N, C-alpha and C positions, 0 to 999 in steps of 0.2 A: 532919418538920413538927411544930411545937409551936403549938397554938392553943387558945383557950378555947372549945371546942365540945362539944356532946353528940352531935350527928349531923350529918354533912355535908348530909343531906337536909332537916333542919329548921333549919339555921343562919339562913337569911334570915327565916323565920317567927318564930323566937324573938327575933331581933334587933329585928324590927318591933314585937313585943309590948312589949319593954323600951322602945323609942323612944316608943311611944304612951303608956305609963304615965309616962315621964319628962316628957313635954310635953303632958299631958292638958288643960292650960289653953288650948292653942291648936289642937291637931290631934286627929283621931280616926282609928282604923284600921278599915277594912272588910276582911274576910278571905275572902269568897267572891264575887268574886275579890278579890285583894289590891290595895288602894290607900289612900293617906293623903289626907285632905281637911281643910279648915278646920272647926273646931268651931262657929264663929260664922257665921251667915248673912250674906250680902252684900246690898247694895242692889239693888233690881229694875233690870234693864237693864244691869248690869255685865258686861263681857266676862269670861268665865271662862278662866283660864290653866291649862293642863295640860301637864306634862312627864313625863319618865320615862326609864328605861333600866335596864340591868343593875345589880344591887346590887354593892357593892364600891367605889363611888366616894363614899361618904358623907363629908360631909353632902349632896352632890348626890344626888338631887333632893329627897328627903323633908325634908331640913333646911331647905328654902326654901319650905315651905308655910306660909302665914300672911298677915297684913295686909301689903299692899304688894308681895307677890310672887305665888307660885302659889296657885291654889285647890285643886289636887290634884296628886299625883304617883303614878306607877305604877311600882313596883319589880319588875323581873324577878329571876330567880335570878342568882347571881353571874356577871357578864359575859355575861348572856343577856337578850335583849330582852324587855320585857313583852309580853303577848299582847293582841290586839285586844279581847278581852272585858273585860280590865282597863280599857282606855281607854274603852270604851263605858259601862261601869258608872260610872266616875269622871265621865264627861261628863254622864250622866243625873243624878248626885247633885249636881253643882255648877252646871249650866246654869241661868241665872236671867234669861233674856230678852235677853241681849246677844250670844249666840253663844259658840262655843268656839274658843279659839286654842291650837293645839298648838305647843310649842317642842321641836324635835327635833334631837338631835345627828346629824350626818351619818355614820351607820353603817348598813350595808345592812339589817340586821335591824330596827333602830329605824325606819328610813324606810319599809320595807315594811309593818310592822305598824301604824304610825300612819296610813299611807295607807289601809289596809284599814278601820280604824276610822272615818276621816273619810268614806269612801264610804258607810258604813252609818248614819252619823248623819243624823237628820232635821232637826236645827236648823242654822242658818248656822254655818259653821266655816272656819278658815283655818289655815295652817301657816307657821311660821318655821323654816328649816333653818339650823342653826348650823355654820359651816365655818371656824373661826379658826386652824386648825393649819397654820402656814407651813412645817412640816417636809416637807410634800408639795407638789408643784407644782400650780398651778391646773389644769393639763392632765391631772392624774391621772385614771385611768379612772372612779373612783367619786367624784371630787372630794375636797376637803380634809375632814379629820375635824373634828368639833365637840369641843372640849376645854374648858379652863377659862374661855374666853370665854362659855360658856353661862350662867354665873352673872351676868355683866354684862348679857346680854340679858334674863334673867329678872327681874333687879332693876329695870331701867329700864322695861321694858314693863309689869311689874307695877305700878309707880308710875303709869304713864299710865292703865292700866285702872282703878286705884283712883280716879283723878281724873276718870273719866268718858269717856275716849277710846273711840271706837267700834271695831268689829272691824277695819275696813279701815285705820284710823289706827294701831292697835296693830301690825298686820302690817307696814305700811310702816316704822314706827319700828324694829321688830325687824330688818328687812332693812338699814336704815340703820346700826344699831349693829354688826351683823355685818360690814358693809363697812368699818368704821373700827376694827376690832378684830383683833389678831393675837397668836398665842401660839406658843410652842415650848418643849419640855421636854427635860430630860437626866436620865438615871438612872445611879446608881452600883451598883444591884442590880436584879434582876428581882423580880417579885412571886410569891407562891406561892398559886395558886388551890387552895382546899381539896379540891376534887374530883380535882385532879391530884396533889396531895401533894408536889410538888417545884417548884423555880423554873421559870418559863416558858421562860427562856433562861439560858444560862451566860455569865458575865462574870467576868474575873479581878480581883484586888484592884488591879491597875495599869491598869484600863480603865474607860471610861465609854461609855454608849450615848446618842448624840446624836440628838434628834428622835423620842423614843419616843412611842407612843400610850398611852392610859390603860387598855388592856385587856391589858397585858403584851406588846404587840407590840414587836419589836425596832425600833430607830430607823433613821435614814437611813444612819448610819455608826457604827462602833465606833472610838473614838479613845483614845489614851493619856491617862490621868488627869493633869491638870495643875492649876495653881492656880485658886482661885475667881475671881480677876480675869480670867484668860484664858478661863475657861468663860463668864463673863458677857459678855465682849467678843464671843465667838463667837455666843451666843444673841441678844444685843441687836442685833448688826449685822444678823442676818437679819430681825428685826422692823423695824428702821430702814429697811432696803432695801425692805421690803414697803409700809410705811405712808408713808414719806418725810415725817415731821412737819417743819413749818417752824419757824423760830425764833419763840419766844414762843407757840407752840401749847400750850394747856393739855391735859393728858392725865391719864388714870387709870392708875396703875401697880399691877398685881396680881402678887405673888409667891406662888405656890401650892405647897404641899407635897404629895407623893404618898403620904404616910401614915407613913413611917418616918424622915423627916428632922427633927431637932430644930429648934425655933423659933430657937435660937441661930444655927444655920446659915442659916435662912431670912432672918433679919434682916440677917445679914452680906451675903447675896446682894442683899437690897433696897438696902442702902447702896451697893454697887458698881454696881448697875444704875441707881440714881438718879443717881450721879455721871456715868455714861455719857451720860445724856440732858441733865443739867444743863450739862455742858461744851459741849453743842451748842445751848444756849439754849432748851431745851424746859422748859416750866413744869409740874412735877408738882403738879397741883391737888388730886388725891385719891389715896388709896392703900389697899391691902388686902393683908395678909400673914397667911398661915396655911394650914392644911389644909382646903381647900374642895372640890376635885375630885381625889379620891385614887384610888390604884390598889392597894387592899388594904394591903399592907405594903412597897411599893416604896420604896427610898431614892432620892430625887431630887426635882426641883422643876421648875416651869415658870414662865415669865415671860409676862405678858399686858399689852399696851398698848392702850388705847382713846383715840382722839382725841376731845376733848370740845368742845362748843359750849355756849351758855347753856342750851339746852333739855336736853341730856343731863346737864349738871352739876346742874340743878334736879331732874331725875328721880332721879339717884343720891342726892342729899341728902334726898329725900322720905322720910317715916317708913316704917319697916319693922319688923315684929315676927314673927320666925320662930325656929325652934330654933337656927339657925346665924348669922343676921344680925339685929341689933336696934339701931336708933337712932331718935331723933326721936319716940318714942311716949311 
């Protein structure tokens, strides 16, 4: 394992210090316990959005704190859920009279700890559970995982909260977005968790892992590596079967890198997947390509599709100013 680290035990903390210095114009770091929050106060009565999860997925979630998205993010250790005390401290710091809305990826540890925090909060609060990963069946024992679609939820709900929507409206909106969003990923390599010091799983140079999670989990099947066109056909078909977009349906298409895939390849994937849906008469109204929901140093990517209507299109286009997403400001 070769990584730029001083100590495995301090990697998250030192990274957060650097992040907070690099983006000191928009965010601030609290260290006891750890959370990132906006540096500028929000208007009275605004719903405060808080998300979080294990580190190693950057820029998710810390990179999405700022105007038009999150009010705070709670980073756990690498691939480890943040603790309830982080969430409670973040909530007390950013609650401004409109209640707290937690946006939670559907992983057991995240769900449990955010539920504990919600039960201890004295202010009104609600939760959106993101479950966009179609690699798992809806009937899976713990439900589908929350992956790159989390960004879509955070952006659109963040815009609604910024515009004055109340807690119940924001929660309903998040559930709506989750229901029209589907993702699936493929990996060419595993990731290497520093504490483990070796790849999470082994895969040969002639294989790919289809339907991987973002914590180094193996996928639904190991397949022979094939052309980018065939890989995209496989991924996009699963999303298409799930969402069943109709002709002329406007969509948001997001191609996400897992950390070690060059942008050259991600844009190639984008072109192929755009062709897949354009041939079916689907209108790609908005797009996003890049490393946004990563898995440390995994080589691979995911495809996310969200069905849009006028409301969701407007919310996506609304101004945002965070470390990782900026437009309209």
